[in-house]
N, C-alpha and C positions, 0 to 999 in steps of 0.2 A: 447497593448499586444494582440496577436491573441490567441483565444481559440479553441481547437478541441474538438468536442462534437458529440456523436451519440445518436439519439432517440431510437436506438435498445436496450439500456439499459433497456427499459420498459418491455422487455421480461422476465426479472429476477424480477418477482413481484409476491406477494402472497405467497412467500415461508415462511416456518416456521423454528425455530431453537430450539435446546435443550439448556437451560440455567437455572441455579439455581433450578434444579429439575422439570422443567415444559417445555412443548412444547408450544412456543409463537410465535406470528408474529415476523419476523426478525426485529431488530432495523435498519438494513441497508435496507432502503426502497427506492422506486423510487423518493419520494418527496425530498430526499436529493439533488439530481442532479437538480431537477426543481427549488428549492429555489435559488440554486447558479446561475442557468441560468437567473432567474428573476432579481436577483441583478446585474449580469453582464450587462443586458440590461439597468436597471435603472441607473447605474453609467457611462454607455457608454464607458466601458473598451477598446472596440476594436471589430473587426469582429469575427464572430463565424463561423468556417468552419467545414464541414464534413471530417470524416477520410478517408484515402486511404486504400484500402484493402492490407494487408500484409500476407505472408505466415508464418508458424510457424518456420522458419529456425533459426531466432535469438533466439526465445524462447527455442529452443532445445539445445541451448548452455548453458542455465542456469537451464532448467528443464530436467528431464529424458524423454526419448522417450516413455517409457511405460506409464508414468504419463500422458503426452500429448495425447497418444493414448486413454487412459481411459476416460478422461474428456468428450469428445463429445458423448460417448456411454451411459452415466449413465441413463438418463431418459428413453430412449427406453428399455433398459434392465429392469428397475424398472417396466415400464408399462407391459412388457412381462410377468411379474410374477403376473398380475392381480391386480396391485396395483394402487392407485390414490394419489393425494396429493404431499407432499414434500419427495424426497428421502433424508433421513437423516442416517448417520452412527450411530451405537450403540454399537459396540465393537472394541477395538484397541489392537494392539500388544505391550503390555507394558513390563516391565522388566520381564525376565525369560521365555518369550514366543518367538516363532519363528518370526523374522522380515525379514527372508531372502527368505521366500516362499510365493508367491502371490496365495491367494485363487481363486478358479474358480468362485464362486458364487457372485453375485452382492453385497450382504451384507458384505461378507468378504472383497471384494475389496474396498468398501466404508471406512471400517475401516482401511484397509491397507494404503490407499492413503489420510488419513486425520489425523488431530491432535485433532479435537474437533467435537462437534455436531453443530457448527455455520455455516457449509456450506450446507445449504439445497439446493437441486436442483429441479427446476420445468422444464416444457417443454421448455420454452424460455431461460433457464439459459445459455446453451452454446453459443447461438448466442449473448447474452449480454456479455459474458466473452470474446469472440473473438472481439467483437467490442470494448470493453475497451482496450484490447491489441493493436488493430489498432489505437485507438485515441492516445495512448502513443507514438507509433512509428511515426505517422504522425506529432505530436508536436515536437518530437526529431528531425525530418527532417527539421522543420522550424528553430530551433536553429542552426542546422548544416549548414543550408543554409544562415546564417548570421543574423537572428533575435537575438536580445539581450537576449530575453526570450520568453517563450510561456507557455500556461497553458493547460495541458491535463486533461479535466474534465472526468476522468475515473470513470465508474461505472459498475461492482463492483470494489472495490479497490484491492490492491495486496500485500501489505508488509508483511503479515503473511504467504504467500504461500512460501513453500520451494522448493527445487529441485525436490522432489517427494511427496509433500503432500499439501492438501488444509487446510485452517484454517482461523478462525476469519473473515468470510465473503470474504476471498480472494482465488483465484483459479489460476491465472497466475500473477506472480509478475511483474506488469507493470513497476515499477521503475527499477528493476533488468534487465528487457529485454531492456529498454531504455539505461541504462548504457553499456550493452553489445554491443548494436547497435552503440553507439558512438565510442567504442573502435574498432569495425569492420570497421568504416569509417576513422580511423587513429588517434583517440585520444590516447595519451600514458597513461594517467591517468584520472579517473572519481571519483568524490567524490559524495556519496549519503548522504545528510543530511536529517534525518527523525525527524520531529517535532511533530509527532502524540503522543498522550497520552500513547498509548500501544506500547511496544517495537516491532520493526520490525524484529522479529525473523527469518522470512523467508529470508529476505535480508541478515541478518547476516550469516545464515546457508550457503547460496549460495556462498558468497564471503569470508568466513572465512579464507581460505588458499591461498588467492590471494593478490598480492601486487599492481595490477593495478586498483583496486576499493577500495577507503577508504570508510568505512561505519561508520557514526556518528549518534548515537541514543540518543535523549532526551526523557525520558519516566518514567512512573510510576514504582517504585521498584518492581521487580518481587517477592519479599518476600511477598508483599501485593496484587499484581495485575496481571491479565492476561497479557502475557502468562505464567507466573509463573515459567517456567523451562528454561528460557533464558533471558539474559539482565542485568546480574550482571557486576559490574565495573571491575572485574578481567578477564573478557572475552576480550582479546586483540588480538585475531587472533592466527593462528598457521602456522607453517612451513613458507612458502614464505610470508604468510599474517600477521606474527606476527608483532604487533604494528600498523596495519592499520585498526583494529576494535576498536572503542571507545564508551563506553556506559557511560550515565549520568543518573543513576536510582534516582528518587527523591520520597520522601514519599507523602502519601495522605496529601491533604491540601496545597500543594506547590503553593506559590503565584508568581507574576511576578518578585519580586525581586530575588528569588532564581533561578527561571526558566531562567531569562534572563541572569543571570550570567553564567549559564551553556551554554547558547547559545552563549554568547561572547567567552567563553573558547573553545567551539567547532569550532567556526568560526576561531579563531586563529590557531588551529590545522589544519584545512582545508587549510588555506593560507600557512602554513608550508609544507603541502603536494604538493602544487602547481598543482592542476588538471587543465586539459584543459576545463572542463565543470562540472557544479554542477547540480545534479538531487535532487530536494527537494521533499521528501515524505511529502505532505502537509495534515496533519491531524489537525483538529481544535477541537477536543474533549478534549482539555486542558481547554476549557471554563467552567466557574464556574457553569453553568446551564445544562451541559451535563448530560443526565440521567443515563449514565453507566460509568462516570469518576468522579474523586475526586481531581482535580486540581482547582485552583481559578483564572485563567486568566480571564480578562474582556475585553469586546468588544474593548475598546479603546487600549488593548495591541497588538492586532493582526497587525495593520499597523506598529508597531515598529519591529515586526519580519521580515516583508518584507524589511523595511529599513535597518536592520542589514545585511541581506542577500545581498541586493544591494550593500553595501559597499565593498563587496568582489571583485566587479568589474569584474565578470566572466560570460561567457554565462550560462544561467540558466534555466532549464526546471522544471516547477512545475507539479507534478503528484498528483492527488487528492487521498487521503486515507480516514480517519475516520472523524467522527463528527456527533453527533446524536441529538443534540439540534435542531431539524428540523427548527423551526421557525427563529433560529438565525444563522444557518450555512451559508446561503447566505451572511449575512453582514460580518461574521467573516472570511470566506474564501476569499472573495473578498477583505476584508480589508487587508490581507496579500499582495495581488496582487497590490493594489493601493499604499500600503506603499513601495513596491518594485519600483513602477513607479515614485513616487513623488520625 
């Protein structure tokens, strides 16, 4: 299996986030990708290649132009106000407020184009975000070119980013961009299987009214867990997309037995949909020792995930999402990949 990876992710480092009433160093840190890279080398999974530069034309089909225009400007405008450190939003257009007018000032725009305080921006963030997007599209190109599978080691991740907002460490929705790119290359149907602990709210929002991308999420119940305001079982799609959005919310403490049953059912629904290609949003924060998650999967469970996905017999792109037990993330993420290959 070939991996696509960019060292430019290191530009997105030293950033802070607002969580649980405090400004703290972001849990989504550069060492996540480095641990995965070290494990890939250790198990000799396959060659690691650099991404090819891509423009944002495909991203513009799943994100708004205004949002994509905003992202590269954030830090320069933050600095222009005489500020240092991390640019973090602190106010949002919630119920009863105007969400149809974009403020002129940087603080207002940070709130307008975000969902939470987890998307801190530093000087090198945009370059890292763009390189992550390029990683996903380069790996998609490998699968389109005939590879059975490829691994896009994306950092920062993407599945919480919606059409016009950043959230949960995510800025451009890499899996959504890859899915759109496959359609643009001639695929009739694409399935996105999201196995991250947290619901892929951005991916759901982007494709909720479309029938050409099936979105399946296995995740913590939003009654208990972030992102809280999306991910319920009754969210099945709307309009042309009705029936093509499938959620499996699960309660804190979920173990492999319950989680794997959901995976098996999701895979059966995916087979019924009969896509041309599968994009896996690969989060391994379902791990029992993850610091911000509350599922109970063990290291030995992750290769079983890959093996079940392999049984689909479909071209498959793995796109890295979450996982914050840094010392274990390499073993668990690569475990899914080796399970797929075995």
